[in-house]
C-alpha positions as CSV (number, residue, x, y, z in Angstrom):
1,M,26.7,-19.5,17.5
2,V,26.3,-16.4,19.7
3,E,24.3,-16.7,22.9
4,G,23.0,-13.8,25.0
5,K,20.4,-13.0,27.7
6,I,17.3,-10.9,27.6
7,L,17.8,-7.5,29.4
8,K,14.4,-5.9,28.5
9,V,11.2,-6.8,26.8
10,S,9.0,-4.0,25.3
11,G,6.2,-5.6,23.1
12,P,7.8,-6.9,19.9
13,L,11.2,-5.3,20.9
14,V,13.6,-7.4,23.0
15,I,17.0,-6.0,24.2
16,A,19.6,-8.7,24.7
17,E,23.1,-8.5,26.1
18,G,26.2,-10.6,25.4
19,M,25.6,-10.4,21.6
20,R,28.8,-8.6,20.6
21,N,29.8,-11.2,18.0
22,A,26.3,-11.3,16.3
23,N,25.7,-9.4,13.1
24,M,23.0,-6.9,12.0
25,F,19.9,-8.6,10.6
26,D,20.9,-12.0,12.0
27,V,17.9,-14.2,12.8
28,V,17.8,-15.1,16.5
29,R,15.8,-17.5,18.6
30,V,14.4,-15.9,21.7
31,G,13.4,-17.6,25.0
32,D,12.6,-21.2,25.8
33,A,9.8,-21.1,23.1
34,R,12.5,-20.2,20.5
35,L,10.5,-17.3,19.1
36,I,11.8,-16.0,15.7
37,G,13.3,-12.5,15.8
38,E,15.8,-10.3,13.8
39,I,18.6,-8.1,15.1
40,I,17.8,-4.5,13.9
41,E,20.2,-2.5,16.0
42,M,23.6,-3.0,17.8
43,H,25.1,-1.0,20.7
44,G,28.3,-2.6,21.9
45,D,27.3,-6.0,23.2
46,R,23.6,-5.1,23.3
47,A,21.3,-6.1,20.4
48,S,17.8,-4.7,19.7
49,I,15.7,-7.6,18.4
50,E,12.5,-7.3,16.4
51,V,10.5,-10.4,17.4
52,Y,8.0,-11.6,14.8
53,E,5.8,-13.5,17.3
54,E,3.9,-12.6,20.5
55,T,6.4,-11.9,23.3
56,A,4.1,-12.4,26.3
57,G,5.8,-14.7,28.8
58,L,9.4,-13.6,28.0
59,G,11.4,-12.4,31.0
60,R,14.8,-10.9,31.9
61,G,17.6,-13.5,31.8
62,D,15.9,-15.7,29.2
63,K,18.3,-17.1,26.6
64,V,18.8,-15.6,23.1
65,V,20.6,-17.6,20.4
66,S,21.8,-16.2,17.1
67,T,21.5,-18.5,14.0
68,G,24.3,-16.5,12.3
69,A,22.2,-16.1,9.1
70,P,20.0,-13.2,7.9
71,L,16.2,-13.6,7.5
72,S,15.9,-15.6,4.3
73,V,13.3,-17.3,2.2
74,E,13.3,-20.7,0.6
75,L,13.0,-20.5,-3.1
76,G,12.1,-23.6,-5.1
77,P,9.2,-25.7,-6.5
78,G,6.1,-25.6,-4.3
79,L,5.8,-21.8,-3.8
80,I,2.9,-21.5,-6.2
81,T,-0.6,-22.1,-4.7
82,S,0.9,-21.8,-1.2
83,I,-0.1,-19.4,1.5
84,Y,2.5,-18.2,3.9
85,D,2.7,-15.9,6.9
86,G,5.0,-12.8,7.0
87,I,8.1,-14.9,7.6
88,Q,7.3,-17.6,5.1
89,R,5.9,-20.2,7.4
90,P,3.3,-22.4,5.5
91,L,-0.1,-21.7,7.1
92,E,-1.8,-24.7,5.6
93,A,0.9,-27.2,6.8
94,M,0.8,-25.5,10.2
95,R,-2.9,-25.8,10.5
96,E,-2.8,-29.5,9.7
97,K,-0.1,-30.1,12.3
98,Y,-1.0,-27.7,15.1
99,G,-4.6,-26.7,14.5
100,S,-6.1,-23.4,13.5
101,N,-4.2,-21.2,16.1
102,I,-0.6,-20.5,15.5
103,I,1.5,-21.8,18.4
104,K,4.5,-19.7,19.4
105,G,8.0,-20.8,18.3
106,I,6.8,-23.1,15.4
107,D,9.5,-23.5,12.8
108,E,7.9,-25.2,9.8
109,P,9.9,-25.5,6.5
110,A,8.4,-23.3,3.8
111,L,8.6,-26.0,1.1
112,D,7.2,-29.5,1.5
113,R,10.0,-31.8,2.3
114,D,8.1,-35.0,1.2
115,K,6.7,-34.0,-2.1
116,L,8.4,-35.4,-5.2
117,W,9.0,-33.1,-8.2
118,H,10.0,-34.3,-11.7
119,F,13.2,-32.5,-12.7
120,E,14.2,-32.5,-16.4
121,A,18.0,-31.7,-16.7
122,A,19.0,-29.2,-19.5
123,L,22.8,-29.5,-18.9
124,G,25.2,-32.3,-18.5
125,Y,28.8,-33.2,-17.4
126,G,31.4,-30.6,-18.2
127,D,29.0,-27.7,-18.9
128,T,30.2,-24.5,-17.4
129,V,27.6,-22.4,-15.6
130,S,27.4,-19.0,-13.9
131,A,24.8,-17.2,-12.0
132,G,21.3,-17.4,-13.6
133,D,22.1,-20.3,-15.9
134,V,19.3,-22.9,-16.0
135,Y,20.2,-26.4,-14.8
136,G,16.8,-27.7,-15.8
137,T,13.0,-27.4,-15.3
138,V,10.2,-28.6,-13.0
139,Q,6.6,-28.4,-14.0
140,E,5.4,-26.6,-10.8
141,S,1.8,-26.0,-11.9
142,E,-0.2,-26.4,-15.0
143,V,0.8,-22.9,-16.2
144,I,4.2,-22.3,-14.6
145,T,7.4,-24.1,-15.6
146,H,9.8,-23.7,-12.7
147,K,13.4,-23.1,-13.9
148,I,16.1,-24.4,-11.5
149,M,18.9,-21.8,-11.8
150,C,22.5,-21.4,-10.7
151,P,22.3,-19.1,-7.6
152,P,23.8,-15.6,-7.8
153,G,27.5,-15.5,-6.9
154,K,28.1,-19.1,-8.1
155,K,30.3,-20.2,-11.1
156,G,31.7,-23.5,-12.0
157,T,31.5,-26.7,-14.0
158,V,28.8,-29.3,-13.8
159,M,30.2,-32.7,-12.6
160,E,26.8,-34.5,-12.3
161,L,23.2,-33.7,-13.1
162,Y,20.3,-36.2,-13.1
163,S,16.8,-36.1,-14.5
164,G,14.2,-37.8,-12.3
165,D,11.8,-37.4,-9.3
166,F,13.4,-35.6,-6.4
167,R,12.4,-33.8,-3.1
168,V,13.5,-30.2,-2.8
169,T,16.4,-31.1,-0.5
170,D,17.6,-34.0,-2.5
171,R,20.9,-33.8,-4.4
172,I,20.2,-33.6,-8.2
173,G,23.9,-33.0,-9.2
174,K,27.3,-31.6,-8.3
175,L,28.9,-28.4,-9.2
176,K,32.7,-27.8,-9.1
177,L,33.3,-24.2,-8.2
178,E,36.3,-22.2,-9.6
179,D,38.2,-22.7,-6.3
180,G,38.0,-26.5,-6.7
181,T,35.3,-27.1,-4.0
182,I,32.5,-29.4,-4.9
183,E,29.0,-28.3,-4.1
184,D,25.6,-30.1,-4.2
185,I,23.0,-28.9,-6.6
186,M,19.5,-28.9,-5.2
187,L,16.0,-27.8,-6.3
188,V,15.9,-25.3,-3.4
189,Q,18.0,-22.2,-2.7
190,K,17.9,-19.5,0.0
191,W,18.0,-15.8,-0.4
192,P,18.1,-13.0,2.3
193,V,14.9,-11.0,2.0
194,R,16.4,-7.5,2.5
195,R,18.8,-7.9,-0.4
196,S,17.4,-7.4,-3.9
197,R,18.3,-10.2,-6.3
198,P,20.9,-9.2,-9.0
199,Y,20.2,-8.8,-12.7
200,K,22.2,-7.8,-15.8
201,Q,20.4,-4.7,-16.9
202,K,17.3,-2.7,-16.0
203,L,15.2,-1.7,-19.1
204,P,12.9,1.3,-19.6
205,P,9.2,0.2,-19.5
206,A,7.7,-0.2,-23.0
207,E,4.7,-2.5,-22.6
208,P,1.5,-2.0,-20.5
209,M,0.3,-4.4,-17.9
210,I,-3.2,-5.1,-19.2
211,T,-5.6,-5.3,-16.3
212,G,-9.0,-5.4,-18.0
213,Q,-10.1,-2.5,-15.8
214,R,-11.2,0.3,-18.1
215,P,-10.3,3.4,-16.0
216,I,-6.8,1.9,-15.5
217,D,-6.0,0.6,-19.0
218,A,-7.5,3.6,-20.8
219,L,-6.7,6.6,-18.6
220,F,-4.0,5.7,-16.2
221,P,-2.1,2.7,-17.5
222,I,0.7,0.9,-15.6
223,A,3.7,-0.5,-17.5
224,K,5.1,-4.0,-16.9
225,G,7.9,-3.4,-14.4
226,G,6.1,-0.3,-13.2
227,T,5.0,1.0,-9.8
228,A,1.6,2.2,-8.7
229,C,-0.2,3.1,-5.5
230,V,-3.9,3.0,-4.7
231,P,-4.7,5.3,-1.8
232,G,-8.2,5.8,-0.6
233,P,-10.4,6.1,2.5
234,F,-12.3,3.2,4.2
235,G,-15.0,1.8,1.9
236,S,-13.7,3.3,-1.3
237,G,-12.9,-0.1,-2.8
238,K,-9.0,-0.4,-2.4
239,T,-9.2,-4.1,-1.7
240,V,-11.6,-4.9,-4.6
241,V,-9.3,-3.0,-7.0
242,Q,-6.3,-5.0,-5.7
243,H,-8.3,-8.2,-6.1
244,Q,-9.3,-7.3,-9.7
245,L,-5.6,-6.6,-10.5
246,A,-4.6,-9.9,-9.0
247,K,-7.3,-11.8,-10.9
248,W,-7.1,-10.2,-14.4
249,S,-3.7,-8.7,-15.0
250,D,-1.8,-10.2,-17.9
251,V,1.1,-11.3,-15.9
252,D,2.5,-14.8,-15.5
253,L,2.5,-14.8,-11.7
254,V,0.9,-12.8,-8.9
255,V,2.3,-12.5,-5.4
256,Y,-0.5,-11.1,-3.2
257,I,0.6,-9.7,0.2
258,G,-2.1,-9.2,2.8
259,C,-0.1,-6.9,5.1
260,G,-2.1,-6.3,8.2
261,E,-5.3,-7.0,6.3
262,R,-8.6,-7.9,8.0
263,G,-9.0,-11.7,8.2
264,N,-12.3,-11.7,6.3
265,E,-10.6,-10.0,3.3
266,M,-7.9,-12.6,3.1
267,T,-10.6,-15.3,3.4
268,D,-12.3,-13.8,0.4
269,V,-9.1,-14.2,-1.6
270,L,-8.7,-17.8,-0.4
271,R,-12.2,-18.7,-1.3
272,E,-12.5,-16.9,-4.6
273,F,-9.1,-17.5,-6.3
274,P,-9.3,-21.3,-6.5
275,E,-12.8,-21.0,-8.1
276,L,-11.9,-18.3,-10.6
277,T,-10.7,-19.1,-14.1
278,D,-7.7,-17.3,-15.5
279,P,-8.9,-15.7,-18.8
280,R,-5.5,-16.3,-20.5
281,T,-4.9,-20.0,-19.5
282,G,-8.4,-21.3,-18.7
283,K,-6.9,-22.8,-15.4
284,S,-7.6,-21.8,-11.8
285,L,-6.1,-18.5,-10.7
286,M,-4.3,-20.2,-7.8
287,E,-2.1,-22.0,-10.4
288,R,-0.2,-18.7,-10.8
289,T,-0.6,-17.2,-7.3
290,V,1.5,-17.0,-4.1
291,L,-0.3,-15.6,-1.1
292,I,1.4,-14.0,1.9
293,A,-1.1,-13.5,4.7
294,N,-0.2,-11.4,7.7
295,T,-3.6,-10.5,9.0
296,S,-4.3,-7.7,11.5
297,D,-4.5,-10.1,14.4
298,M,-1.0,-11.5,13.8
299,P,2.0,-9.9,15.6
300,V,2.6,-6.4,14.2
301,A,6.3,-6.8,13.7
302,A,5.8,-9.6,11.1
303,R,4.1,-7.1,8.8
304,E,7.5,-5.5,8.2
305,A,8.9,-8.8,7.1
306,S,5.9,-9.8,4.9
307,I,6.6,-7.1,2.4
308,Y,10.2,-8.2,1.9
309,T,9.2,-11.9,1.8
310,G,6.7,-11.3,-0.9
311,I,8.9,-9.2,-3.2
312,T,11.9,-11.6,-2.8
313,I,9.7,-14.5,-4.0
314,A,8.5,-12.3,-6.9
315,E,12.1,-11.4,-7.9
316,Y,12.9,-15.2,-8.0
317,Y,10.2,-15.8,-10.6
318,R,11.2,-12.6,-12.4
319,D,14.7,-14.1,-12.7
320,M,13.2,-17.1,-14.6
321,G,11.9,-14.7,-17.2
322,Y,8.4,-14.3,-16.1
323,S,6.3,-11.2,-15.7
324,V,5.3,-10.9,-12.0
325,A,3.0,-8.6,-10.1
326,V,3.4,-7.9,-6.4
327,I,0.2,-6.6,-4.8
328,A,0.7,-5.2,-1.3
329,D,-2.5,-4.5,0.7
330,S,-1.7,-2.3,2.5
331,T,1.6,-0.5,2.9
332,S,0.0,1.9,5.5
333,R,-0.2,-1.0,8.0
334,W,3.4,-1.9,7.2
335,A,4.4,1.7,7.9
336,E,2.4,1.5,11.2
337,A,4.6,-1.5,12.2
338,L,7.7,0.6,11.4
339,R,6.3,3.4,13.6
340,E,5.7,1.1,16.5
341,M,9.2,-0.4,16.3
342,S,10.7,3.1,15.9
343,G,8.8,4.3,19.0
344,R,10.0,1.4,21.1
345,L,13.6,2.0,20.0
346,E,13.1,5.6,21.2
347,E,14.2,7.0,17.8
348,M,13.5,10.6,17.0
349,P,10.1,10.6,15.4
350,G,9.3,12.3,12.1
351,E,6.0,13.6,10.8
352,E,3.0,12.0,12.6
353,G,5.3,9.8,14.6
354,Y,6.6,7.8,11.6
355,P,10.4,7.2,11.6
356,A,12.6,9.6,9.6
357,Y,13.6,6.6,7.3
358,L,10.0,5.9,6.2
359,T,10.6,7.3,2.7
360,S,13.9,5.4,2.2
361,R,12.2,2.1,3.3
362,L,9.3,2.6,0.9
363,A,11.8,3.4,-1.9
364,Q,13.7,0.2,-1.1
365,F,10.5,-1.8,-1.7
366,Y,9.3,0.0,-4.9
367,E,12.8,0.3,-6.4
368,R,13.0,-3.5,-6.6
369,A,10.3,-3.4,-9.4
370,G,11.3,-3.1,-13.0
371,Q,11.8,-4.8,-16.3
372,V,15.2,-6.4,-16.5
373,V,17.5,-8.6,-18.5
374,C,18.0,-11.6,-16.2
375,L,21.3,-13.2,-15.3
376,G,22.1,-16.2,-17.5
377,K,23.4,-17.0,-21.0
378,D,20.0,-17.1,-22.7
379,G,19.4,-13.3,-22.2
380,R,15.8,-13.8,-21.0
381,M,13.8,-10.8,-19.8
382,G,11.6,-10.6,-16.8
383,A,9.4,-7.9,-15.3
384,L,8.3,-7.2,-11.7
385,S,5.4,-4.7,-11.2
386,A,4.7,-3.4,-7.7
387,I,1.3,-2.1,-6.7
388,G,0.7,-0.9,-3.2
389,A,-2.6,0.1,-1.5
390,V,-2.4,3.0,1.0
391,S,-5.0,3.5,3.7
392,P,-4.8,7.2,4.7
393,Q,-6.8,8.1,7.8
394,G,-10.0,9.8,6.7
395,G,-8.9,9.7,3.1
396,D,-6.4,12.5,3.7
397,I,-3.7,11.9,1.0
398,S,-1.5,14.6,2.5
399,E,-0.4,12.2,5.3
400,P,3.2,11.0,5.3
401,V,2.8,7.4,3.9
402,T,0.8,8.5,0.9
403,Q,3.1,11.5,0.2
404,A,6.3,9.4,0.6
405,T,4.8,6.8,-1.8
406,L,3.8,9.4,-4.4
407,R,7.4,10.6,-4.6
408,I,8.5,7.1,-5.6
409,V,5.7,5.6,-7.8
410,K,4.8,6.5,-11.4
411,V,1.1,5.8,-11.2
412,F,-1.5,7.2,-8.8
413,W,-5.0,5.8,-8.7
414,G,-6.7,8.1,-6.2
415,L,-9.9,6.5,-4.9
416,D,-12.6,8.9,-4.0
417,S,-15.2,8.3,-1.2
418,S,-17.8,10.5,-2.9
419,L,-17.6,8.3,-6.0
420,A,-17.9,5.2,-3.9
421,Y,-21.0,6.6,-2.1
422,R,-22.6,7.2,-5.5
423,R,-21.8,3.5,-6.2
424,H,-19.4,4.4,-9.0
425,F,-16.7,1.7,-9.0
426,P,-13.8,1.6,-9.5
427,A,-13.9,4.8,-7.6
428,I,-10.8,6.2,-9.3
429,N,-11.0,10.0,-9.3
430,W,-10.1,11.0,-12.9
431,L,-9.3,14.6,-11.9
432,N,-6.4,13.9,-9.5
433,S,-5.2,10.5,-10.7
434,Y,-2.3,10.3,-13.1
435,S,0.1,7.9,-14.9
436,L,3.6,8.9,-16.0
437,Y,3.8,5.9,-18.3
438,R,1.1,7.2,-20.8
439,D,3.4,8.8,-23.3
440,R,6.0,6.0,-23.0
441,L,3.3,3.4,-23.8
442,E,1.8,5.3,-26.8
443,P,3.8,3.4,-29.5
444,W,2.7,0.0,-28.0
445,F,-1.0,1.0,-28.0
446,A,-0.7,2.5,-31.5
447,E,0.7,-0.8,-32.8
448,H,-1.4,-3.3,-30.9
449,V,-4.8,-1.6,-30.5
450,S,-5.2,1.4,-32.8
451,P,-3.3,4.5,-33.8
452,K,-6.2,6.5,-32.4
453,W,-6.1,4.9,-28.9
454,M,-4.2,7.9,-27.3
455,E,-6.5,10.4,-29.1
456,Y,-9.6,8.7,-27.7
457,T,-8.1,8.4,-24.1
458,G,-6.9,12.0,-24.2
459,R,-10.3,13.1,-25.4
460,C,-11.9,11.2,-22.4
461,L,-9.7,13.1,-19.9
462,K,-10.3,16.4,-21.7
463,T,-14.1,15.9,-21.7
464,L,-14.2,15.0,-18.0
465,Q,-12.1,18.1,-17.1
466,L,-14.5,20.3,-19.2
467,E,-17.4,18.7,-17.3
468,D,-15.8,19.7,-14.0
469,S,-15.5,23.3,-15.2
470,L,-19.0,23.4,-16.6
471,N,-20.5,22.0,-13.4
472,E,-19.1,25.0,-11.5
473,I,-21.2,27.2,-13.9
474,V,-24.2,24.9,-13.6
475,K,-24.1,25.3,-9.8
476,L,-24.3,29.1,-10.1
477,V,-26.8,29.7,-13.0
478,G,-28.4,26.3,-13.8
479,V,-27.9,23.9,-16.8
480,D,-30.4,25.9,-19.0
481,A,-28.0,28.8,-19.1
482,L,-25.5,26.7,-21.0
483,S,-25.2,26.5,-24.8
484,A,-26.4,23.4,-26.6
485,E,-22.7,22.5,-27.4
486,D,-21.8,22.7,-23.7
487,R,-24.8,20.7,-22.7
488,L,-23.7,18.0,-25.2
489,T,-20.3,18.0,-23.6
490,L,-22.0,17.3,-20.3
491,E,-24.0,14.5,-21.9
492,S,-20.8,13.1,-23.4
493,A,-19.0,13.2,-20.1
494,R,-21.9,11.5,-18.4
495,S,-21.7,8.7,-21.0
496,I,-17.9,8.3,-20.4
497,R,-18.5,8.1,-16.7
498,E,-21.5,5.8,-16.6
499,D,-21.1,3.8,-19.8
500,F,-17.3,3.4,-19.9
501,L,-15.5,4.1,-16.6
502,Q,-18.1,2.5,-14.3
503,Q,-17.4,-1.2,-14.1
504,N,-18.9,-4.0,-12.1
505,A,-16.4,-6.4,-10.5
506,F,-19.1,-9.0,-9.8
507,E,-20.6,-9.1,-13.3
508,D,-19.2,-11.8,-15.6
509,E,-19.1,-9.7,-18.8
510,D,-18.2,-6.5,-17.2
511,C,-15.4,-7.5,-14.7
512,Y,-12.8,-7.8,-17.5
513,T,-12.8,-5.8,-20.8
514,A,-10.2,-6.5,-23.5
515,L,-8.4,-3.5,-25.0
516,D,-10.1,-3.8,-28.4
517,K,-13.5,-3.7,-26.8
518,Q,-12.5,-0.8,-24.6
519,Y,-11.5,1.1,-27.8
520,C,-14.8,0.2,-29.4
521,M,-16.7,1.5,-26.3
522,M,-14.9,4.9,-26.5
523,G,-15.5,5.0,-30.2
524,L,-19.3,4.6,-29.8
525,V,-19.4,7.5,-27.2
526,F,-17.4,9.8,-29.5
527,T,-19.1,8.8,-32.7
528,F,-22.4,9.7,-31.0
529,E,-21.0,13.0,-29.8
530,D,-19.6,14.0,-33.2
531,K,-22.8,13.1,-35.0
532,A,-24.8,14.9,-32.4
533,R,-22.7,18.1,-32.8
534,R,-23.5,18.1,-36.5
535,A,-27.2,17.5,-35.8
536,I,-27.1,20.5,-33.3
537,A,-25.5,22.6,-36.1
538,E,-28.5,21.7,-38.3
539,G,-30.9,22.8,-35.6
540,A,-31.6,19.6,-33.6
541,N,-32.9,20.0,-30.1
542,I,-30.4,19.0,-27.3
543,D,-33.1,17.6,-25.0
544,K,-34.4,15.3,-27.8
545,L,-30.8,14.2,-28.5
546,S,-30.3,13.2,-25.0
547,E,-33.5,11.1,-25.0
548,L,-32.7,9.1,-28.2
549,P,-33.2,5.3,-27.6
550,V,-29.7,4.6,-28.9
551,R,-28.2,6.2,-25.8
552,E,-29.5,3.3,-23.8
553,R,-28.0,0.8,-26.3
554,I,-24.6,2.5,-25.8
555,G,-25.0,2.2,-22.0
556,R,-25.7,-1.5,-22.2
557,F,-22.9,-2.2,-24.6
558,K,-20.5,-3.1,-21.7
559,A,-22.7,-6.2,-20.9
560,V,-22.4,-7.5,-24.5
561,P,-20.2,-10.7,-24.7
562,Y,-16.8,-10.3,-26.2
563,A,-17.6,-12.6,-29.1
564,D,-20.5,-10.4,-30.2
565,Y,-19.3,-6.9,-29.5
566,K,-18.2,-6.0,-33.1
567,T,-21.6,-7.0,-34.6
568,E,-23.4,-5.2,-31.8
569,A,-21.3,-2.1,-32.3
570,E,-22.1,-2.0,-36.1
571,K,-25.9,-2.3,-35.2
572,I,-25.6,0.6,-32.7
573,T,-23.7,2.8,-35.1
574,A,-26.3,2.2,-37.9
575,E,-29.2,2.8,-35.4
576,M,-27.4,6.0,-34.2
577,T,-27.1,7.4,-37.7
578,E,-30.8,6.5,-38.5
579,Q,-32.2,8.2,-35.3
580,L,-30.1,11.3,-35.6
581,N,-31.0,11.8,-39.3
582,K,-34.6,11.4,-38.5
583,L,-34.3,13.9,-35.7
584,V,-32.7,16.5,-38.0
585,Q,-35.4,15.9,-40.7
586,D,-38.2,16.3,-38.1
587,T,-36.5,19.6,-37.0
588,K,-36.4,20.9,-40.5
589,L,-40.0,20.0,-41.1
590,V,-41.0,22.0,-38.0
């Protein structure tokens, strides 16, 4: 144990002397209140400490004690349905013990020490195990079976292993390591947050993460194990998009990190998620959710830790063979914490005051995503997808955090304030957004939805780009100067925008759309366009085409329940054919 004294206090930064024997990234206890901090820089016997709590009241000469261990998280049964702060302190347990305000220096264990979990052993005496092998299982929630695994770096022979009801810190067995030492097996293990958990092999992405959000799934899909960012100005709907992804994505588990978020937005999550039903399991969404809440009124330094805490928990469940999504809202506020600490350390600032290592820190976070073959004999596969919101000031995506993020991630969902002001949500701008996974995911969509899926989605993008070009002409000479074919292109684009891409997050039938229904919706729009082009070739009037009653039926199709959509689509197609044929006949008679 290394003990030093405070030399200087500068907000969340504390300089302590007499720390020569301490190590980088050791957790330390600062002052009489035993505030939690982490060593982030060493100069001789002086240590620069990032304190994750309010430092008011600390003074020169106060004691600093190193724990000799890096900042780590507890991994074991009880993580799911929990809500933690940035350094994995359980907020609910703290509220029950200490009231609604967080008292400085509280050190509450992350996992409940009193709760009993039923462990079902899968191995027995004499079985050899290595990192990642499963000792047994615990039913953590109704939808998640928690696998108790041999920690990375361990290898040996099982001497004892018992089934039964245990607390997380109880001994459930004994493991004889290769060097002959005997080690207790417990339900809980620890892992340092700044180290990524090992795996056997990283695989190329081959399967989409289905979100039920039409602009994402159809135009800009993300793969399981992929990375994405959602930049946008204030009021453009970043948080709602993040919430929708957390609610409806076809992943086994969601880790939602509220990093510097407003308290009311985290409150919405806490109130909504227990009430919402997972469409895949029929259970509460909280049964597959871990929440990290580091709101804007909490100490700024803890924001930095919250990102690493969240992704380490996600990696742990990925190692069990689950598909996990990490949703970070927002990485801009995390970068602001980096900037503040960098300024107090008097480092040379980079662009807009951010530290020069901003890009590498962002890369460290996003590079921990991926689809992997997990450690262990059974060859199970897990996936970790990372989605980060970015809050550029004034919506300027040329600022450093957004640009650094775009150099790393493969999917860009650019939110547009002009779309948001027109009440078009999700406000994803189809002209500047992109997904580098589209071509890689084509075989999956062809096999599981339709061979024509990529044709339809490509046609959507092409039509919307044509609309943008035609609108430039319309601004100069008016819509009447366009040919009937070009006016039909505008009508088709309007239908794609309003009838397909626009989606209501608060409407039961519209908030989530299955892929086959999405395909059907695009099919209706393009079937009408193709039939209308033939009608125009036969002399039909474009104005009358636009006014056909079936257009409204296509617009309302998004509200049709999933069970009835095929029948309704057949009725609309038949009605479409009838009305267009009648229009052509009337034209010929005239």
